C-alpha positions as CSV (number, residue, x, y, z in Angstrom):
1,M,0.0,0.0,0.0
2,V,1.3,3.4,-0.9
3,R,0.9,6.2,1.7
4,F,1.0,9.9,1.0
5,N,1.9,12.6,3.4
6,G,-0.2,15.8,3.5
7,N,1.5,17.6,0.5
8,D,1.4,14.4,-1.6
9,Q,-2.3,14.0,-0.9
10,A,-3.0,17.6,-2.0
11,A,-1.0,17.0,-5.2
12,L,-2.9,13.7,-5.8
13,L,-6.3,15.5,-5.3
14,T,-5.2,18.3,-7.7
15,M,-4.3,15.7,-10.3
16,K,-7.6,14.0,-9.9
17,R,-9.5,17.3,-10.3
18,V,-7.5,18.2,-13.4
19,F,-8.2,14.7,-14.9
20,L,-11.9,15.1,-14.0
21,H,-12.1,18.5,-15.7
22,L,-10.4,17.2,-18.8
23,L,-12.8,14.3,-19.0
24,V,-15.8,16.6,-18.6
25,V,-14.5,18.9,-21.3
26,A,-13.8,16.0,-23.7
27,V,-17.3,14.5,-23.2
28,A,-19.0,17.9,-23.5
29,S,-17.2,18.9,-26.6
30,T,-18.1,15.5,-28.2
31,L,-21.8,16.0,-27.4
32,L,-22.0,19.8,-28.2
33,F,-19.9,19.8,-31.3
34,P,-20.4,16.6,-33.3
35,A,-18.8,16.3,-36.7
36,I,-21.0,17.5,-39.5
37,G,-20.7,16.1,-42.9
38,T,-17.7,13.8,-42.2
39,A,-19.6,10.5,-41.9
40,D,-20.0,10.2,-45.7
41,G,-16.3,10.1,-46.3
42,P,-14.5,12.0,-49.1
43,I,-16.4,13.6,-51.9
44,A,-16.1,11.6,-55.1
45,G,-14.8,13.7,-57.9
46,P,-14.9,17.5,-58.3
47,V,-17.9,19.5,-57.2
48,P,-19.5,21.3,-60.2
49,D,-20.2,25.0,-59.7
50,A,-18.5,24.9,-56.3
51,R,-19.2,27.6,-53.8
52,I,-17.9,27.9,-50.2
53,V,-19.7,29.9,-47.5
54,I,-18.1,30.5,-44.1
55,F,-20.0,31.7,-41.1
56,K,-17.3,32.9,-38.7
57,E,-19.4,33.4,-35.6
58,Q,-20.9,29.9,-35.9
59,R,-17.5,28.5,-37.0
60,L,-19.2,26.7,-39.8
61,L,-18.0,26.1,-43.4
62,Q,-20.6,25.1,-46.1
63,L,-19.8,23.6,-49.5
64,F,-22.4,24.2,-52.2
65,S,-22.8,22.8,-55.7
66,G,-24.8,25.5,-57.3
67,N,-27.6,26.1,-54.8
68,D,-27.4,22.6,-53.3
69,L,-25.7,22.1,-50.0
70,V,-23.1,19.3,-50.3
71,R,-21.4,19.3,-46.9
72,E,-21.0,21.3,-43.7
73,Y,-17.9,21.3,-41.5
74,H,-17.1,22.8,-38.1
75,I,-14.0,25.0,-38.4
76,G,-11.6,26.5,-35.9
77,L,-10.9,30.2,-36.0
78,G,-9.3,30.9,-32.6
79,F,-11.0,32.2,-29.5
80,E,-12.5,35.4,-30.8
81,P,-12.9,35.6,-34.6
82,E,-13.6,39.1,-35.8
83,V,-16.5,39.6,-38.1
84,K,-15.8,42.6,-40.3
85,G,-18.1,41.9,-43.3
86,T,-18.0,39.7,-46.3
87,L,-15.4,39.4,-49.0
88,P,-16.8,38.6,-52.5
89,Y,-14.8,36.0,-54.4
90,S,-15.3,35.3,-58.0
C-alpha cells in the first residue's frame, strides 16, 4: 500500500481534479460539437459550380454545388474571430 503525506495527498487531489475537468471537457465537446458532414467520407470527384460559404461566428463552413448544400464542416478560428463583413470572391 502506498501512503502519502499531506503535501502528496494535496497533489494527488489536484491531479484527480484536473483529470476530471479534462474528462468533462472531452465529453461535453463531443456532445456539443459533433462532426457534421464527415460520416459520408470523401467527396467523389470534383464538385461542379462549387461555392464555399463561411459563417465565422458559428465557426461553420458550407460547401455548395450551385444552390445545393453538399457538406457542412465545423472549423476552428481561434478564441474570438472578428466579423468585419464579407469578401466577395469570383
